[in-house]
C-alpha positions as a printed NumPy array, in Angstrom:
array([[-31.231,  11.786, -17.289],
       [-28.798,  10.638, -14.607],
       [-27.445,   7.152, -14.96 ],
       [-26.985,   5.017, -11.895],
       [-23.422,   4.225, -10.932],
       [-22.298,   0.758, -11.838],
       [-21.61 ,  -1.414,  -8.795],
       [-17.91 ,  -1.715,  -9.704],
       [-17.603,   2.075,  -9.938],
       [-19.31 ,   2.493,  -6.581],
       [-17.029,  -0.09 ,  -5.022],
       [-13.962,   1.771,  -6.31 ],
       [-15.307,   5.046,  -4.927],
       [-16.028,   3.422,  -1.566],
       [-12.526,   1.965,  -1.416],
       [-10.968,   5.302,  -2.348],
       [-12.989,   7.074,   0.336],
       [-11.99 ,   4.457,   2.91 ],
       [ -8.255,   4.685,   2.182],
       [ -8.315,   8.469,   1.812],
       [-10.005,   8.774,   5.195],
       [ -7.457,   6.46 ,   6.806],
       [ -4.596,   8.468,   5.319],
       [ -6.137,  11.744,   6.464],
       [ -6.649,  10.422,   9.992],
       [ -3.011,   9.421,  10.442],
       [ -1.694,  11.708,  13.147],
       [  1.976,  11.251,  12.274],
       [  4.26 ,   9.842,   9.603],
       [  4.601,   6.481,  11.357],
       [  0.831,   5.994,  11.324],
       [  0.741,   7.007,   7.669],
       [  3.29 ,   4.297,   6.879],
       [  1.084,   1.753,   8.665],
       [ -1.9  ,   2.814,   6.564],
       [  0.087,   2.612,   3.334],
       [  1.46 ,  -0.813,   4.302],
       [ -2.099,  -2.004,   4.927],
       [ -3.141,  -0.608,   1.547],
       [ -0.263,  -2.404,  -0.185],
       [ -1.136,  -5.705,   1.489],
       [ -4.82 ,  -5.264,   0.67 ],
       [ -4.009,  -4.51 ,  -2.956],
       [ -1.723,  -7.537,  -3.202],
       [ -4.332,  -9.785,  -1.586],
       [ -6.956,  -8.69 ,  -4.088],
       [ -4.568,  -9.313,  -6.974],
       [ -3.444, -12.708,  -5.661],
       [ -6.811, -14.07 ,  -4.645],
       [ -6.23 , -17.279,  -2.701],
       [ -2.844, -18.   ,  -4.271],
       [ -0.167, -17.541,  -1.58 ],
       [  2.519, -17.888,  -4.249],
       [  1.107, -15.341,  -6.693],
       [  3.884, -13.203,  -8.221],
       [  2.392, -10.042,  -6.721],
       [  3.592, -11.15 ,  -3.277],
       [  7.166, -11.502,  -4.551],
       [  6.916,  -8.092,  -6.236],
       [  5.817,  -6.465,  -2.99 ],
       [  8.526,  -8.293,  -1.017],
       [ 11.193,  -7.171,  -3.489],
       [  9.982,  -3.59 ,  -3.364],
       [ 10.112,  -3.547,   0.443],
       [ 13.493,  -5.269,   0.449],
       [ 14.923,  -2.769,  -2.021],
       [ 13.714,   0.15 ,   0.065],
       [ 15.16 ,  -1.416,   3.219],
       [ 18.562,  -2.067,   1.663],
       [ 18.734,   1.441,   0.169],
       [ 17.773,   3.016,   3.482],
       [ 20.257,   0.915,   5.454],
       [ 23.037,   1.896,   3.038],
       [ 22.117,   5.561,   3.301],
       [ 22.14 ,   5.364,   7.093],
       [ 25.485,   3.574,   7.094],
       [ 27.116,   6.116,   4.818],
       [ 25.68 ,   8.981,   6.855],
       [ 26.972,   7.419,  10.085],
       [ 30.417,   6.865,   8.526],
       [ 30.855,  10.577,   7.842]])
């Protein structure tokens, strides 16, 4: 006997299919970054609910800031050589 998928499981599958399709349709790396940024914001919004000061927003901001600082430093040291 096959059991019906629980609604939560189906929702997760639908979301995975949606994001996988968006990633696959990105025609270049820049578009892929846009998709991943949208995914990160969507994930944070779901975690935060209606709370604009939920810690998940700070976590995402710190992650993006850290990447930006690291990349800027790497570019500066490469340009200095």
